[in-house]
C-alpha positions in Angstrom: -51.9 99.8 -74.3 -55.5 98.6 -75.2 -54.4 98.6 -78.9 -51.5 96.3 -78.1 -53.7 94.0 -76.0 -56.2 93.9 -78.9 -53.5 93.1 -81.4 -52.1 90.4 -79.1 -55.6 89.0 -78.7 -56.0 88.8 -82.5 -52.6 87.2 -83.0 -53.3 84.7 -80.2 -56.7 83.8 -81.8 -55.0 83.3 -85.2 -52.4 81.0 -83.7 -55.1 79.1 -81.9 -57.1 78.6 -85.2 -54.0 77.5 -87.1 -52.8 75.1 -84.4 -56.3 73.6 -84.1 -56.4 73.1 -87.8 -53.0 71.4 -87.7 -54.2 69.1 -84.9 -57.3 68.2 -86.9 -55.2 67.6 -90.1 -52.8 65.4 -88.2 -55.4 63.6 -86.1 -54.2 60.1 -87.1 -50.7 61.0 -85.9 -52.2 62.4 -82.8 -54.1 59.2 -82.2 -50.9 57.2 -82.6 -49.3 59.5 -80.0 -52.2 58.9 -77.6 -51.9 55.1 -78.1 -48.2 55.2 -77.4 -48.8 56.9 -74.0 -51.0 54.1 -72.6 -48.5 53.1 -69.9 -51.1 53.6 -67.1 -53.3 51.1 -68.9 -50.4 48.6 -69.0 -50.1 49.2 -65.2 -53.8 48.6 -64.9 -53.5 45.2 -66.4 -50.7 44.3 -64.0 -52.3 45.6 -60.8 -55.8 44.5 -61.6 -54.4 41.0 -62.0 -52.6 41.2 -58.7 -55.8 42.4 -57.0 -57.9 39.6 -58.5 -57.4 37.4 -55.4 -57.8 40.3 -52.9 -57.1 44.0 -52.3 -53.5 45.4 -52.5 -53.2 47.8 -49.7 -56.5 49.8 -49.8 -57.0 49.2 -53.5 -59.4 46.6 -54.8 -59.6 45.7 -58.4 -62.3 48.3 -59.3 -60.2 50.9 -57.5 -57.2 50.1 -59.7 -59.4 50.4 -62.8 -60.7 53.8 -61.8 -57.2 55.0 -60.8 -55.3 54.0 -63.9 -58.0 55.0 -66.4 -58.0 58.4 -64.7 -54.2 58.5 -64.9 -54.4 57.7 -68.6 -56.9 60.5 -69.3 -55.2 63.1 -67.1 -51.9 62.4 -68.7 -53.5 63.1 -72.1 -55.1 66.3 -70.9 -51.9 67.7 -69.3 -49.3 66.6 -71.9 -46.9 69.0 -73.6 -44.3 68.6 -76.3 -42.6 72.0 -76.0 -39.2 70.5 -75.1 -38.8 68.8 -78.5 -40.0 71.8 -80.5 -38.1 74.4 -78.5 -34.8 72.5 -78.5 -35.1 71.8 -82.2 -35.9 75.5 -82.9 -32.9 76.6 -80.9 -30.5 74.1 -82.6 -31.7 74.8 -86.1 -32.0 78.6 -85.8 -35.8 78.5 -86.5 -36.2 80.4 -83.2 -35.3 83.6 -85.1 -38.6 83.4 -86.9 -40.5 83.1 -83.6 -38.5 86.0 -82.1 -39.6 88.2 -84.9 -43.3 87.5 -84.4 -45.5 90.0 -82.5 -45.9 87.6 -79.5 -43.7 85.8 -77.1 -42.5 82.4 -78.3 -43.5 81.0 -74.9 -47.1 82.2 -75.4 -47.0 80.8 -78.9 -46.0 77.3 -77.6 -48.6 77.5 -74.8 -51.4 78.3 -77.3 -50.2 75.6 -79.7 -50.4 73.0 -77.0 -53.8 74.2 -75.7 -55.2 74.1 -79.2 -54.5 70.4 -79.5 -56.4 69.6 -76.3 -59.9 69.3 -78.0 -58.5 66.7 -80.4 -56.7 64.8 -77.6 -59.8 64.7 -75.5 -61.9 63.5 -78.5 -59.4 60.7 -79.1 -58.5 59.7 -75.6 -61.9 59.9 -73.8 -63.5 57.1 -75.8 -60.6 54.8 -75.0 -61.0 55.5 -71.3 -64.7 55.0 -71.3 -64.5 51.7 -73.2 -62.0 50.4 -70.6 -64.3 51.5 -67.7 -67.4 50.0 -69.3 -65.6 46.7 -70.0 -64.4 46.6 -66.4 -67.8 47.6 -65.0 -66.3 50.6 -63.2 -67.7 53.6 -65.0 -67.6 56.6 -62.8 -66.3 60.2 -62.5 -65.8 62.9 -59.9 -68.9 64.0 -58.0 -70.4 67.4 -59.1 -69.1 69.1 -55.9 -65.5 68.2 -56.7 -65.5 69.1 -60.4 -64.4 72.7 -59.8 -61.4 71.6 -57.6 -60.6 68.9 -60.2 -60.6 71.5 -63.0 -58.2 73.7 -61.0 -55.9 70.7 -60.3 -55.9 69.8 -63.9 -55.0 73.3 -65.0 -52.2 73.5 -62.4 -50.9 70.1 -63.6 -50.9 71.4 -67.2 -49.0 74.5 -66.2 -46.5 72.4 -64.2 -45.8 70.1 -67.1 -45.5 73.1 -69.4 -43.0 74.7 -67.1 -40.9 71.5 -66.9 -40.8 71.3 -70.7 -39.8 75.0 -71.0 -37.0 74.6 -68.4 -35.5 71.5 -70.1 -36.1 72.9 -73.6 -34.2 76.1 -72.7 -31.2 74.1 -71.8 -30.7 73.7 -75.5 -29.2 77.2 -75.5 -26.2 75.6 -73.7 -26.2 71.9 -74.3 -26.5 69.9 -77.6 -29.2 67.5 -76.6 -31.5 68.8 -73.9 -34.1 66.2 -75.0 -31.8 63.5 -73.5 -32.1 65.2 -70.2 -35.9 65.1 -70.6 -35.7 61.3 -71.1 -34.2 61.1 -67.6 -37.0 63.3 -66.2 -39.5 61.1 -68.0 -38.0 57.9 -66.5 -38.4 59.5 -63.0 -41.9 60.6 -63.8 -43.1 57.1 -64.8 -41.8 55.8 -61.4 -42.6 58.6 -59.1 -45.8 60.2 -60.5 -48.2 57.4 -59.9 -48.3 56.3 -63.5 -46.8 52.8 -62.6 -48.1 52.4 -59.0 -50.3 54.6 -56.8 -47.9 56.6 -54.6 -49.9 55.8 -51.5 -48.8 52.2 -51.9 -45.2 53.1 -51.3 -43.7 52.4 -47.8 -44.9 55.1 -45.4 -41.6 57.1 -45.2 -40.9 56.9 -48.9 -44.5 57.7 -49.8 -44.4 61.0 -47.9 -41.3 62.1 -49.8 -42.6 61.0 -53.2 -45.9 62.7 -52.7 -44.2 66.0 -52.1 -42.3 65.9 -55.4 -43.5 67.6 -58.6 -44.0 64.2 -60.3 -46.9 63.4 -58.0 -48.2 66.9 -58.3 -48.4 66.6 -62.1 -50.3 63.3 -62.1 -50.9 61.3 -58.9 -52.7 64.1 -57.0 -55.1 65.0 -59.8 -55.9 61.3 -60.2 -56.6 60.9 -56.5 -58.8 64.0 -56.6 -60.7 62.7 -59.7 -61.5 59.3 -58.1 -62.4 60.8 -54.7 -59.3 59.6 -52.8 -58.1 63.1 -51.9 -60.4 64.7 -49.4 -60.4 67.4 -46.7 -57.0 68.8 -45.8 -55.3 66.6 -48.4 -57.0 68.6 -51.2 -55.8 71.9 -49.9 -52.3 70.6 -49.4 -52.2 69.0 -52.8 -53.4 72.1 -54.6 -50.9 74.2 -52.7 -48.0 71.9 -53.7 -49.2 72.0 -57.3 -49.3 75.8 -57.3 -45.9 75.9 -55.6 -44.2 73.6 -58.2 -46.0 75.3 -61.1 -44.8 78.7 -60.0 -41.3 77.4 -59.3 -40.8 75.9 -62.7 -42.5 78.8 -64.3 -40.1 81.3 -62.7 -37.1 79.1 -63.5 -38.3 78.7 -67.1 -38.6 82.5 -67.5 -35.1 83.0 -66.1 -33.6 80.4 -68.3 -35.4 81.8 -71.3 -34.1 85.4 -70.7 -30.6 84.2 -70.1 -30.7 81.9 -73.1 -32.1 84.4 -75.6 -29.3 86.8 -74.6 -26.8 84.1 -75.3 -28.5 83.2 -78.5 -28.5 86.7 -79.8 -24.9 87.3 -78.7 -23.6 84.5 -80.9 -25.7 85.7 -83.8 -27.3 82.3 -84.5 
């Protein structure tokens, strides 16, 4: 058992090194991807303009700056692209190669995504800092909340990964699972807090939206980062994140097992 664990560790380390090298080699493409996911910064321009003459709800202009810059950065740090790679591998038959490797394809994709994080952080962080400096709103979580924020960020990453795996696995049965992801992405932009802080929704609607996985993957970590989630709200938010991450993880594992059996049965 220890030999298998050691071998898996060596293979995982090798995949990490290769994936990191690829991310560095394609850093220009990575920067372009980062720049195309600046929707929260577009929302910042809109809401800071609306708040120029006075607060909107309990958000003044500096609050909107902190919120949407945090949203931009957190989206970069928790992003995944498994749905596109996995669906393409299933359709093309390249999944055969992954199935023959001495590690789970799911672990391979997870390591590949994680290995790109240092490059994403290096590219996205300066953009966020520049916006904060220009707006005079430079700030970050207090030292006491950093551990909770790190946990929330990890859960958001796991949740997004689980969603990608679930939708990507649908390619075992449907031609274009990525089209279904576009529907998910549309809902995400509206309900996650990327376009508007979910606390600004009407009271009844806000309670529903804030219980959904979209808010757990972005809105809650943002509120935690800027100090708007405190006390019982932190415990509840982390619990919802863990619940959604576990739920999508279990569903993804089930879809993967069923899908691989179908895939092997047809001899693709």
